Each structure stands twice: as C-alpha cells, then as structure tokens.
N, C-alpha and C positions, 0 to 999 in steps of 0.2 A: 799841806803835805806833811809837815812836821807833826801835826796832831794825829794824822793817820798812822804814821810810823810809830808814834808813842803808843797808840791804841793796839797796834799789832804786837809790839813788844810786851805790853801788859797782858794781852791774851796768851801769848807764848809762855809767859811766866806762870800764869794761872794753870795752863794745861800741863806744863812741865811738873808743877808741884802737885797736881791732882787735888786732893782734899786739903792741901796745905802742909807745911813742913811738920807741924805738930802731929797731925794725923799720920803722916808718912813715918815718922819716927816711932810712934806707938805701934804701927803695923810691923815695923822691923823688930821691935822688942818682943812681939808675940812669936818670933821665930820664922816669920814669913817675909819674902821679898815683896817689894812694891810691884805694881803692874808693869811699870817701865823697866824695872830691874829684871823682871822675868823675861821680858822681850829681849833685852840686851844680852842676857845669859844664853838664850836659845839661839839667836841668829848669829851669822858671821859678822865680825866687826865692821861697823860703818855701812852696813848693807840695808838697814831698815828705812823704808820710805813710808811715812805715815799718811793715811788717808782719812779725811774727816776730822782733823784735829780740832777745828773750831766749831764743829757741829754741836748745837745745844738745844735743849728744850726748856723754855721758860715756864716753870710750874706756876699755876695760877689758882690752885685749889688748896683747901685746908690750911690757910694761913701761910702759904709759901709763895706768896705773890712775887713775881718777877725775880725769883731766885735762879741763878745760872749755874748749871752743873758742868764742871770742866770736862770737855770732850764727851759730855753726857755719860761719864762713868765707864767708858770702854775705849781702849786704844786699838785701832785697826790699821792694817797696812800690809805691805809685802816686803820680803827680805829673802836672803839666801841662807840656807842651812846646809853646811857641807858642800857649798858651791852650787846648790840646786835651789830653784825658786820655790818658795812656799808663801801662802797667804795666812794671816793669823789675826786673832782678836784676843785681847787680854783685859778682863774686867778689873776695874779699879775700885777696891773696897773702901778706899778713903774718900770716895765721892758718893755721898748718899748711900753708903753701904754697898756700892756696886749694883744697886737696884736697877732693874731693866725696865726702862720706860720705852715709849714708842720710838723716839729717835735712836736711843741706845740699840734697840733690836734691829731697826732698819739699817744702821751702820754695820752690824754683824752680818745681816742677810746680804747686803750689797758686797761686802768683801768676800763672802762665800760665792756670790755670782762671779766675781773676778777670778776666784780660784777655778771655777768651772770653765770660764772662757779661756783661760790660759793653760788648762790641764795641769794644775799644780796642787799639791796636797794642802789641806786646810787644818790648822791647829787652833783650838779654842781653849784658852786658859780661863777656867771658871773660878770666880771668887765673888759671890753675890748673895745678898740677903733675900733675893727673890724679886717678884714683880714690884714696880713702883706704884704703891697704892694711891698716891696723890693723883696719878693720871687715869685712874679708873680702868675702864674696859679697853682703852687705847693701849695699855701695857700688855693686855692679853692678846690683842691683835698683833702686836710686835712679836710676841712669842710664836704665834702661828706662822708668821713670815719666816722665822728662823727654822721652825720644824719643817716647813715646806722645802726650804733650801737644803736642809739636811738630806731629805729624801731625794731631791734632784741630784745632789752630789754623790749619793750612795752608789757604789759600783763604778763610778766614773773617775773619781779621785779619792785617794786615802783621806780619811778624817780621823783625827786624834784629839781626844779631850783630856785636859789636865785639870783635875779637881784639887785646887790649892787652898780652898777655904769653904765656906758654906755653899751648898747647892741644894736649895729646897723648893718644894712645890713644883709647879710646872717647869721650872728651869731644869729639873733633873731629866726631863725627857729629851732635851737636845743631846746631851752626852750619850744617852741610851740609843739614839739613832746614829751615832758615829761608830766607827770600826773598832777603836781601841780606847779604853779609859784608863788613865794613870791617876791614882788617888794618893795624896800624901797622908801621913800620919796625923796631921793637924786638921784634916778636912772631914766634913760630914755631908752626906747626901741622902735625902729622903723626900718622899712626897708629902707626908704629914708628920709634923714634929711630935716630940714626946708629950707636950701639953695637950694637943688635940687628941692624940690617942688615949690619954688618960681621961679626958672628958667624954669621949665617944664609947670606948670599950672598957674603961676601968683598968687597963693594963699600965703598969709603971715600968718605964724603960728610960735609960739615959740616951742622950744624943749619940754618944760613942757606940753604945750597944746597938742602937737602931740603925745608924747610918755611917759608922766608922769603916775604915778600909777592911778590917778583919771580917765584919759582918757581911760586906758585899763581896769579898773574895770567897769566903768559906761557904756561906749560906745562900745568898741570892745569886751569885755568879755574875753580877752586873759588871764588875770591874775586871781588868786584865793584868794590871800591875800595881803593886804597893810600893810607894816611894817614902824614904825616911823623911825627906824635906823637899823644899822647892828645887834646890840644886840637883838632887837625885832624880826628881821627876823630869827635869829638863834633860839630864843626861840620858835617861831612858828613852825620852822622846827622840832625841838626836840619833841614838843607836837604832831605834825602831825604823825611823825614816830611811836610814842607810840601807836597810834590806829591801825597801819597797820601790816600785817604779813611781814616776810622777803621776801617771794616770793609767787607765785601762787599755790604752792603745800602744803603750810602750812595754818593753821587757824590763825586768828588774835590773838594777845597775850591776855591771860586771866589774869586780874590783880585782886588784892584784892579790891573788889568793895562793893557796898551797897547791901546787900542781903535781906533787909527788903522790903516786897512787900504788906504790909497791905494797907487798903483803905486810899485814900487821899481825904478828903472832899473838898479841894480847887478846884478840878476838876469839882465839881458840880456847881461852881459859875463863871467860866471863860467865858462861852458863853453868849452874850447879849440876853435879852428877845426878842428883835426885830430881825427877821431873816435876815433883810437887813443891820443890823448894823455890822461894821467891828470890829475886835479885832486882837491882835497880837498872832499868832499861836505859837510863841516862848515861851509864857507863859505856854501853854499846854505842849510843849516838855520839858521845864524845870521842870515841876511838875511830870514828868514820868521817866526821865532818872536819872542815878546815880549822886548824889550831884549837880543836876541841871547844870551839866557840858556839854555844847554843843559847839563844834567847828564848827561854821558856815563857809561854803565854798562859795566864790563869794557873800559875803553879800551885796555888792553894785550893783550887776548886776541882772537884771530881778527879782526885789524884790517881784514880785507877786508869786514867789515860793521860798521856803527855803530848802536848802540841807546842809548836814554836818554830822559830826561824833559825836557819844555819846556812852555811855555804859549802859547796863542793866544787873545788877548783875555781873559786872566786865567784861562782854563780849562786844566787839565792835559791833556797829550796824551803818548802814547808814540810815539817816533820810531824807525823802522827804515829804514836806508838802506844801499845798496851803497856801497863806498868804492873808486872807480876808481884812487886813488893807491896801493893795495895789491893786488897780484895782479890788477889790472884790475877789481876788484870781483867776481870770480868766486865762486860759492858752493861751499864745500867742506864737509867733515865738521864741523869746529869752528864755522864760520860758521852752518851750518844749526842746530846744537844751541843755540848762543848766542842766535840770533834766536828760535827756537821757545820757549825757556824764557821769554824776555822777553815775548813775545806772550801766552803763557799767564798770566803774572802780570797783565798789563794787562787781559786779559779777565776774570779773576777779580775784579778790583777796579774795574771799570766805567770804565777809562781808555781813551778813543778812540785808535785807531791811525792814524798818518799814515806812509805808506811812500813813500820816494823811490827810484826804480828806475833803475839804470844797470848792467845785468848782462849779460855775454856768454854766460853759461851755467853749468853745473856743471863743477867741476874734473875734467878727464880724468886717467887714470893708473892703473897697477896698484895703487899704494899706496892710493889712494882707493877703488878697487873692493874690494880685500881688506879695507880698514878699514870697509866698510859704508856707502858714500856713498848707496846706495839706501835703506837703513833710516834713516840720519840725515837725508837730504834729505826723506824722507817725514814726518819730525817737523814740518818747516816747513809742508808742505802740510796736515798735520793741524791744526796750531796755528791757521793762518789760517782754514781751513774751519770749524773749530768755534767760532771767536770770534764772539760776538754783539754786541760793542760796535760803534759806528760805525767803519767802515774806509774810509779815503780813500787813494787811490794816485795818485802823480804820476810819470809816466814822463818822465825827463829826457833820456835818450839811448838806449842800447841796452837791448833787452828781448827776449832770444832764447830759443827752445826751451822746455824744461821749466822753466827759471829764470823765464821770463815768468809762468808760472802760479804758481810757488812764491813769487814776490814779490807775492802778492795781486792776481792778475788778476781780471777781471770774473767769470770762471767759478768763482772761489773765494768768491763772494758779496761782493765789494767793493761798497760802497754808491756810491762815486763814483770814477771813473777819469779823471784828467785827463792830457793829454800836451802836452809842449812841442813846438813845430814841429820841433825837432831830434831827436825820438823816432824810433827805428828798431825796429819791432815785427815780428818774423818768426820762422820756425822755426829759422833760423840766420842768421849774418852773410852779407851779400851776397857776400863773397869765396868762402866755402865753398859757398853755394848755386849760384853761377855755375859753379863747377868741376863740380858734379854735373849741373845742368840743361843747360849749354852745352858739355859736355866735347867732343863731336864737332865742334861748330862751331869751337871754339878750336883743336882739333888740326889742322883742315883750313885754317885761316887762313894767309894769306901771312906775316903778322906776328902770331904767337900772343899775345905779350905785350900788344901794342896792342889786339888784339881782346878779350883778357881784361879789360883795363881798361875798355873801352867797355861790355862786357856787364855788368860789375860795377856800373858807374854806372847803366846802364839798369835792372837788377834793383832796385837800391836805390831809385831814383826811382819805379818802378812798383809794387813790392810791399812795401817796408820802411817807407814813410812813414806817419805816424799817421793820415792821412785814410782809408787803406784799412781800418784797424781801426775807425775811427769810423763808416764806412759799414756795418760789420757789428755795430754797437752794442757793441763791445768797449771802446771809449773814449767817454766821455760828452761830452767837449769837448776840442778842441785850443785851448789857451789861451796868451796872451802870458806869458812868464816873469815879467815885472814885476808881473802881477796874481795870482800864485800865492797869496800870503797872503790876498787878498780871497776867492778861490774856496774856500780851506780854511776860512776863518772862516765863510763863508756855509753851507757844507756841514755844518760842525759844529753850527751853530745849527738847521738844518733837521732834522738827525738826532738832536737832543737827546732826542726822545721815541721813538726807535727801539725796537721790541719785536720779538723774533724767536721764533716758536714752534719748538720742538724736539721730536722724538719722545721719548716717556717711556722712560727707561732709567737705570740706575744711573750709568754713565759710559761714554764711549767708550774704546777701547783704543789709546792713542797708541803707535807703534812705538818703544819704549824701547831 
C-alpha cells in the first residue's frame, strides 16, 4: 500500500510540473503562462476538476522508447467560470512541445463530449508544436476525432479557442471549427510554415507576417480578438462567455443591467448635417446599450461593418451595424461574410439581433464581381432570412437598393423596423436616380447643374424619406433618435416569447 501511495504522489508531482520546473520557468520567461496557470486564471477559484490527469502514451518509436509524457501534454477537465459550468482543455508546451499524439487528442475529444452531454461551453487553450511525429498516423487519427467533436458541438454549445502559442498544420483546423478565436501577440497560426512556403513557392515570409494576429485579423479574417498576452486573452474569454448562454436550448444570461430607458438627447447630435459625411457608428451603439459596454468582434477585419455583443436592460443582444466612416459603410465581400457568420451564431444561441443601417449599397467593381460578391452577399440575405430570433432594425440614414434588403429589411422578416427622420430609403441615392429619371429634363435645361440640384432635392423629399416606406408598411414607425433605446427595449420585451414555425427539413443550403 505504501508503495502505491508513493507512486501516486510521484505521478502527481510529474503532472503538476508538466515538462519539469526548468521548462516551466523558461516558458514563463517567454512572457507566457504555463498550461495550469492559464487554467487557474480562467476558472473560478478551487473549481477545477481535472479529468485524465494520469493518461499517458508511451512512445516506442524513433529512439523514444518507454518515454512517459506528463498528462500526455494536455490538461482537461471541468470548472466554473463566473459561476457557470464550462469544460476545457489546455495544451502544455513544456511536455514534448505540446505535441498532439493519439492519447492527447482522445483526451480533448472526450472532454468535448462531456461538454455536449452537460450542455456547457467548451474552451480550448492552444499551445502546440503540432502533431506528434513519433506516433505516426495515430496522431492524425487523433486530430480527426477532435475535428469531428468540434462539428458535433457546433450550434449546440459555444466553443472558444485561445491561441497562446504555436498552432501549426492540421492543429489550426480545430480553432477554425470553433465559434470564436482569441489570439495573443506571442502566438502564430498557419497551415504551412515559412520554410515550407519558401521551398514550394519561393516566397519569403516571417512566421509573424504569415500567422501573427494582425495577419489573421486584417487579411484572413480567421480570428475574432487580439489579446496583448495570456492574461488579456483569458479576460476576453471570460467577458465573452458572460454574454452567451450555456447551450442552444437556453436563453442568454440576464444580468443586473441598466433599466433606465429615458430619452438620450446625445443621439440627436451624432449624425452629420451632410449626408455624405462619415461618422463612427460605435458612438450611436454606445449611446443606446447598457453602460456604453460593447464587445466588438473582429474589430480589425472588414471594418465597413461592425458586429459584437452588448446588453439592453441586462439582456444580451447581437449588434450588426454599417460603419459610414469606412468605405461609406458599403457592403463588400468581406463585410457580407463577417456579418453573416455573426448572425448565424446569434441565431443558433437565441441572441436577439439589433441592426443599425446606414448603407449606400453593395461595393461595385470588377474585383468584387470576380470575387463573388453575388454569392457572398447572398450569405447575408440567407443569414437574416433564416434567423428566428427577435430581429430589430433601425435605419439611421441611407438604405439603398439590395443593401436595404440585406441589412434586414421588413421583407426579410424583421420583427420591428424603426427609422430616424434622417433615413433615406430608396432603390438608389437621389443623385443617381435623378440622373436616370430626369436625364432629358436636365439636358434640356438652361442651367443643367442648377436644375440637377433642384431635381435631386425634389426626388429625395418625395421618394427617399422614411414616411414613404412607412406608408407602405415597410417601416413600423419613424422615431425620434433620442428615444431609440426605449423603442428597442420595448420591442425586445414584446418579442421575448417569439416563436417561428419553419418547414421541416434537415437544413437550408447557405451559399458558402
């Protein structure tokens, strides 16, 4: 018995130290937390219950005979975050570089299955050199099990990936299958590294340029948040979880919020007098949501549209808004895809959608057409049309053409459409419409420029104002900007029990 106790203590010591004290200290000196430190920082104090602590795979290939990897390089278990259950996995880079062998991946897949069984979010902290080459194809089989589990969890429980170190090769596909990715400044993520690219294509690129957080935020759109360091990533993860329900069968958490909905005069002053002048739509959002607290998602990608989470009277909402200060808020390929994915997530997890509209249309140009703006724009139409959560739309200023529909117009089954008096709702802008409708009259005028200006003003006043749309029941009410929060809060309350029948089918076919 004493021998068994001694062996248990020895194994506990090995697993607690991971790759050993020296490797742990070296890891800290690089500016990163250890795997267990990350877990401790994320979860509530004394709530972590580890699963599979003594699971190991004894490598027998390539001169590594009988070598035991502590916890097989990944820590898995359950804990509470903000008082709510989560399941998580944290890769340990100090153990064989955090490489994913068969047992390593099976541990991750099994804890994901526990997440699905209990209806609780799954958090995966990535810090791995990739597949464990010593195990050969068994390591690839392990990856496959994780990918399959990612897909089973998708739409059932929220999945969040933290990239806190290297994430290369096939390992990058697991984060890509999750709902949100938080990448630290110290981390890189790519399928093929700089050396392979140099050999195959002749291109020279650094690891940071190829797979750093700026590359994936600005260019690829793969990640959703950039964190300064591990602690910041963990803080972002905790904040994000606080907006989300535990699973698709629950409503988002209702917290003690700001229940004041009186008029806010600031909203009367935020739009410029000149309709072509840009402004930051986030100032409008901040003036409406609780405590001006808005968690923007993918803030550095497709910045002509803004998406993120906020609360209204303590209830979580998903915000989608055109950004007039970037490309005049026009919808292009990246903006359409960014918004569509966010809308699909909110719908899967019962989060109401609030849309702020100021859009001049879809981006014109050969590059956009060749790039598939038709297909990508259709994603936005599909996402809004298929969403069954409460959908509230506020038209702030411009709402033209197909983009009027794509930003959740009434005909895409918006539950409430409100318009500010500054709204312009039309097939196209007054300038373009006047050129088409009054081309002959302008050409024959003694002073064409003056006549053009007069006709543009007349068209805008007659056809583009929100009262025309309201007469046709495409706008429910033209509201004072100062009362926007009140109207949103009331609509959310009335729509709380919304139920939408849908035809029986496996799923719709979004134009991917």
